[in-house]
C-alpha positions in Angstrom: 0.0 0.0 0.0 2.9 2.4 0.7 4.2 2.0 -2.8 0.8 2.6 -4.3 0.5 5.8 -2.3 3.9 7.0 -3.5 2.9 6.4 -7.1 -0.3 8.4 -6.6 1.7 11.3 -5.2 4.1 11.0 -8.1 1.4 11.6 -10.6 0.8 15.1 -9.3 4.4 16.1 -9.6 4.4 16.3 -13.4 4.0 19.9 -14.5 3.1 20.9 -18.0 5.8 22.3 -20.4 6.5 26.0 -19.7 7.2 28.8 -22.0 10.9 27.9 -22.0 10.1 25.3 -24.7 10.7 28.0 -27.4 14.4 27.8 -26.7 15.4 25.1 -29.3 17.8 26.1 -32.1 16.8 25.7 -35.7 17.3 22.0 -36.6 20.6 21.5 -38.5 20.9 18.9 -41.3 24.2 17.0 -40.8 24.2 14.4 -43.6 22.7 13.8 -47.0 19.6 11.6 -47.4 19.8 7.8 -47.8 23.3 7.8 -46.3 22.6 4.4 -44.6 23.0 5.8 -41.1 21.6 4.3 -37.9 20.8 5.8 -34.6 23.1 8.8 -33.9 25.4 9.2 -30.9 25.5 12.5 -29.2 27.4 14.1 -26.2 27.6 17.6 -24.7 29.5 19.3 -21.9 28.4 21.9 -19.4 29.8 24.7 -21.6 27.6 23.7 -24.5 30.3 22.0 -26.6 29.0 18.9 -28.2 29.7 16.1 -30.8 27.2 14.2 -32.9 28.1 11.2 -34.9 26.5 8.3 -36.9 27.5 5.4 -39.1 25.7 2.3 -40.3 25.6 -0.2 -43.1 26.5 -3.8 -43.2 29.9 -5.4 -42.2 30.8 -5.8 -45.8 29.5 -2.4 -46.9 29.7 0.0 -44.0 28.4 3.5 -44.3 30.5 6.6 -43.8 31.0 7.7 -40.2 30.0 11.3 -40.1 30.7 13.6 -37.1 29.8 17.2 -36.4 30.9 19.5 -33.6 28.5 21.8 -31.7 29.2 25.1 -29.9 26.1 26.4 -28.1 23.4 26.6 -30.8 25.8 26.5 -33.7 26.6 23.3 -35.6 29.8 22.8 -37.5 30.3 21.2 -40.9 30.1 17.4 -40.7 33.3 15.5 -41.4 33.7 11.9 -42.6 35.9 10.0 -40.2 35.9 6.6 -41.9 33.4 3.9 -42.5 31.7 1.7 -39.9 28.8 1.0 -37.6 28.1 0.9 -33.8 29.2 4.5 -33.4 29.7 6.1 -30.0 30.8 9.5 -28.9 31.9 11.5 -25.9 33.2 15.0 -25.0 35.1 16.1 -21.9 34.8 19.2 -19.8 37.8 20.8 -21.7 36.3 20.1 -25.1 38.3 17.0 -26.0 35.9 14.9 -28.2 36.1 11.2 -29.2 34.2 9.0 -31.7 34.7 5.3 -31.8 33.2 2.7 -34.1 33.5 -0.8 -35.6 35.0 -0.4 -39.0 35.9 -2.5 -42.0 36.9 -6.1 -41.1 35.4 -5.4 -37.7 38.5 -3.4 -36.6 37.9 -1.0 -33.7 38.5 2.6 -34.8 38.8 5.8 -32.8 39.2 9.4 -33.7 40.0 12.1 -31.2 39.7 15.9 -31.4 41.8 18.3 -29.2 39.9 21.3 -27.6 39.4 23.9 -30.3 40.8 21.7 -33.0 39.6 19.1 -35.6 39.3 15.4 -35.5 42.6 13.7 -36.2 42.9 10.7 -38.5 41.3 7.5 -37.1 43.5 5.0 -35.2 43.0 1.3 -35.0 42.8 0.0 -31.4 42.0 -3.6 -32.1 41.8 -6.0 -35.0 38.3 -6.9 -33.8 36.1 -4.8 -31.7 32.4 -4.8 -31.1 30.0 -2.7 -29.0 32.5 0.1 -28.1 32.0 2.6 -25.3 33.9 5.9 -24.7 34.4 8.5 -22.0 36.6 11.6 -21.6 38.1 12.8 -18.3 38.4 16.5 -17.2 42.1 16.2 -18.0 41.4 15.2 -21.6 42.3 11.5 -21.2 40.2 9.2 -23.3 39.0 5.7 -22.3 37.6 3.2 -24.8 36.1 -0.2 -24.0 35.0 -3.0 -26.3 34.3 -6.7 -26.7 36.1 -9.3 -28.7 33.8 -12.2 -29.7 35.6 -15.5 -30.3 34.2 -18.9 -31.0 34.1 -20.2 -27.4 34.5 -17.0 -25.3 34.2 -13.2 -25.2 37.1 -11.0 -24.1 36.5 -7.5 -22.7 39.2 -4.9 -23.3 40.0 -1.3 -22.7 42.5 1.3 -24.0 43.5 4.7 -22.7 45.1 7.6 -24.4 44.9 11.1 -25.7 44.8 12.9 -29.1 48.6 12.0 -29.3 48.0 8.2 -29.1 46.9 5.3 -27.1 48.6 2.7 -25.0 48.4 -1.1 -25.6 44.9 -2.6 -25.0 44.3 -3.9 -21.5 42.3 -7.1 -21.0 39.6 -6.7 -18.4 37.8 -10.1 -18.5 37.3 -13.4 -20.4 34.0 -15.1 -20.1 31.7 -17.4 -22.1 29.5 -14.3 -22.7 29.6 -10.6 -21.6 27.6 -7.5 -22.1 29.2 -4.2 -23.1 31.6 -2.5 -20.6 30.0 0.8 -19.5 32.4 3.5 -18.2 32.4 6.9 -16.6 35.0 9.3 -15.0 34.5 11.3 -11.9 35.8 14.8 -11.4 39.2 13.6 -10.1 39.9 11.4 -13.1 39.0 8.1 -11.5 37.4 5.8 -14.1 34.8 3.2 -13.3 34.1 0.4 -15.7 31.1 -2.0 -15.2 29.8 -5.0 -17.0 28.0 -8.4 -16.5 29.7 -11.6 -17.5 28.7 -15.3 -17.7 30.9 -18.1 -16.8 30.2 -21.8 -17.3 31.1 -24.0 -14.3 30.2 -27.6 -14.0 26.6 -27.2 -13.0 25.6 -24.5 -15.6 26.1 -20.9 -16.4 26.4 -18.2 -13.8 26.3 -14.4 -14.1 28.2 -11.8 -12.2 28.1 -8.0 -12.2 31.6 -6.6 -12.1 33.2 -3.2 -11.6 36.8 -2.1 -11.7 38.3 1.3 -11.1 41.3 2.9 -12.8 42.9 5.7 -10.8 44.1 8.9 -12.3 47.7 7.6 -12.1 46.7 4.7 -14.4 46.6 1.9 -11.8 43.8 -0.7 -11.9 42.1 -1.6 -8.7 40.6 -5.0 -7.7 37.5 -6.2 -9.4 34.4 -5.6 -7.3 31.3 -7.8 -7.6 28.2 -5.8 -6.5 25.8 -8.6 -7.4 25.5 -12.1 -8.8 22.8 -13.6 -11.0 21.6 -12.5 -14.4 22.2 -8.8 -15.0 21.1 -7.2 -18.3 21.3 -3.6 -19.5 24.0 -2.5 -17.0 24.2 1.3 -16.7 26.8 3.4 -14.8 27.0 7.0 -13.5 29.4 8.9 -11.3 28.9 11.7 -8.8 31.1 14.7 -8.5 32.3 13.4 -5.1 33.4 10.1 -6.7 30.4 7.9 -6.0 29.6 5.0 -8.3 26.0 4.4 -9.2 24.8 1.3 -11.0 21.5 0.1 -12.4 20.6 -3.2 -14.2 17.7 -5.5 -14.9 17.6 -8.9 -13.3 15.7 -12.0 -14.1 12.6 -13.1 -12.1 13.6 -16.8 -12.5 16.0 -18.9 -14.6 13.1 -20.6 -16.4 10.6 -17.7 -16.7 12.4 -15.7 -19.3 10.9 -12.5 -17.8 13.2 -9.6 -17.2 13.0 -7.7 -13.9 13.0 -6.2 -11.4 15.2 -3.1 -11.8 18.1 -3.3 -9.4 20.6 -0.6 -8.2 23.8 -0.4 -6.2 25.8 2.5 -4.8 29.5 2.8 -3.7 31.0 5.9 -2.1 34.4 7.1 -3.4 36.9 4.4 -2.6 34.4 2.2 -0.9 32.3 -1.0 -1.5 28.8 -1.3 -2.9 25.8 -1.4 -0.7 23.3 -4.2 -1.0 21.3 -4.2 -4.3 18.0 -2.3 -3.9 15.0 -2.2 -6.2 12.3 0.5 -6.4 9.8 -2.3 -7.0 11.2 -5.7 -5.9 8.1 -7.6 -7.0 7.9 -6.2 -10.5 9.1 -8.9 -12.8 8.4 -7.2 -16.1 10.9 -4.4 -16.4 12.1 -3.6 -19.9 14.6 -0.8 -19.6 16.4 1.0 -16.8 18.7 4.0 -16.7 20.7 5.7 -13.9 22.1 9.1 -13.2 23.8 10.9 -10.3 21.9 13.8 -8.8 24.0 15.3 -6.1 24.8 12.4 -3.7 21.6 10.6 -4.8 20.9 7.9 -7.3 18.2 8.6 -9.8 16.8 5.7 -11.8 14.3 5.6 -14.7 12.6 2.4 -15.7 9.7 1.1 -17.8 7.4 -1.9 -18.4 6.1 -3.3 -21.6 2.7 -1.5 -21.4 3.7 1.3 -19.1 4.1 3.1 -16.9 7.5 4.9 -17.1 8.7 5.7 -13.5 11.5 7.5 -11.8 12.8 6.9 -8.3 15.6 8.3 -6.0 17.6 6.8 -3.2 20.9 7.4 -1.3 23.6 5.0 -0.1 22.2 2.3 2.2 18.7 3.7 2.0 15.5 2.6 0.2 13.8 4.4 -2.6 11.7 7.4 -1.8 8.6 8.6 -3.7 8.2 6.9 -7.1 7.2 9.4 -9.9 5.1 8.3 -12.8 6.3 10.2 -15.9 3.7 8.5 -18.1 1.1 5.8 -17.6 1.3 4.6 -21.2 4.0 2.4 -22.9 7.3 4.2 -23.4 10.0 3.1 -25.8 13.8 3.8 -25.6 14.0 5.6 -22.3 17.1 7.8 -21.8 18.3 9.6 -18.7 21.0 12.3 -18.8 21.5 13.9 -15.5 18.0 15.2 -14.6 16.6 15.0 -18.1 14.5 12.0 -19.2 13.6 11.3 -22.8 11.4 8.6 -24.4 9.2 7.8 -27.4 5.5 7.4 -27.3 5.8 7.0 -30.3 6.7 10.7 -30.6 9.6 12.0 -28.6 8.7 13.1 -25.0 10.9 14.9 -22.5 10.7 15.8 -18.8 13.3 17.1 -16.3 13.6 16.8 -12.5 13.7 20.2 -10.9 16.0 21.0 -7.9 13.1 20.6 -5.4 12.4 17.1 -6.7 9.3 17.9 -8.9 9.3 16.9 -12.5 8.3 19.2 -15.4 7.6 18.5 -19.0 10.0 19.9 -21.6 8.7 20.5 -25.1 11.0 18.6 -27.5 12.4 20.0 -30.8 10.2 20.0 -33.9 10.7 17.5 -36.7 11.6 14.4 -34.7 9.8 11.5 -36.4 7.7 8.9 -34.5 9.4 5.8 -33.2 8.5 2.5 -34.9 8.2 -0.4 -32.5 10.9 -2.9 -32.9 13.2 -0.6 -34.8 16.4 1.1 -33.7 15.9 4.4 -31.8 15.4 7.3 -34.2 16.7 9.9 -31.7 19.3 10.3 -29.0 19.7 13.0 -26.3 22.7 14.3 -24.3 22.4 16.7 -21.4 25.0 18.2 -19.1 24.0 20.9 -16.6 21.4 22.9 -18.5 22.8 22.2 -22.0 20.9 19.8 -24.1 21.3 18.4 -27.7 18.8 16.1 -29.4 19.9 14.3 -32.6 17.7 12.2 -34.9 17.2 10.6 -38.3 14.4 12.2 -40.3 12.1 10.4 -42.7 14.7 10.8 -45.5 17.4 9.1 -43.4 19.2 12.4 -42.8 21.0 13.1 -39.5 19.6 16.2 -37.9 20.0 17.9 -34.5 18.9 20.8 -32.4 20.3 22.4 -29.2 19.1 24.5 -26.3 19.8 25.7 -22.8 17.1 24.7 -20.2 
């Protein structure tokens, strides 16, 4: 009954979009039509500097990887960095930008741009690299993770460097199967990397959620294991004070095939993780969960197949407080960037958490097409502080984007 009361209170917290919704820039067109692009990747820093990139195509016929830089509401001329798919992007507080992708022959490629400069020629970090992830520290250091799929095992790897070059790849784990390695820096340059992996002992497969930190001096810490059991859709966020926040989706039973509930764990700077906590422990039908750091609190966003989409907050060692219903209807492709939530219904919808804890609607940019169920996401959002960029593919397959300050 207490949870039901919290949900009822949460419904009243959603305020309508305000007049601030007029603040979007004119949408910029960043690629020609029919370029074979898939969902764009987008990143922005608190100064309003951003990067937007997309690729696509098939392994044998990859599309051009196109990237454009953003300054405030101005969009730079897109540049072709190579050819490939599975494109990811990040930008640091100093303006260092990175784009990584899986290129021809499944080689892992990365291109880095110095603050105020242009992207340098792409480098090859690995002969085979799938599902890359990237992050940039305040110092301008770049971290890249990826997976190598072999016949009988999967190896997780990472590489670290700058615009001048990268060191040799570092193996993180070898397992019978693994999900992508998520990563995030804190303000001091400490890097956290999180993933779930499956081993195969004598009595059957087992899953473990793993986290490893890399200090600003380059040393790797011991592997932490915040939870065991199936963990899908692992997400990671860092607080300014160095806290590490995780969310993932469990499995209600090894034979049920149903995903859920959403789980979370928090570790203070230099400390261990608290016990996993769920905003709805008995909900066995969670489809997607995201996590963000809001001050010293963990904010999670999660959805079910037919709705609703909910947000909840907790602190280290404590349970979740009021659950807020952002929408009662089914929501696709939820995203959470800081205090900004974005989803499709099937048109893009946005809401942000205000400093006092209330949620308010944000009117999205014009021209974003409706999301087709079962297809890749047509839009992506990045937010840092009050800066926001939304990028999407229009009905002609062109990459487009708009920016604003909340």
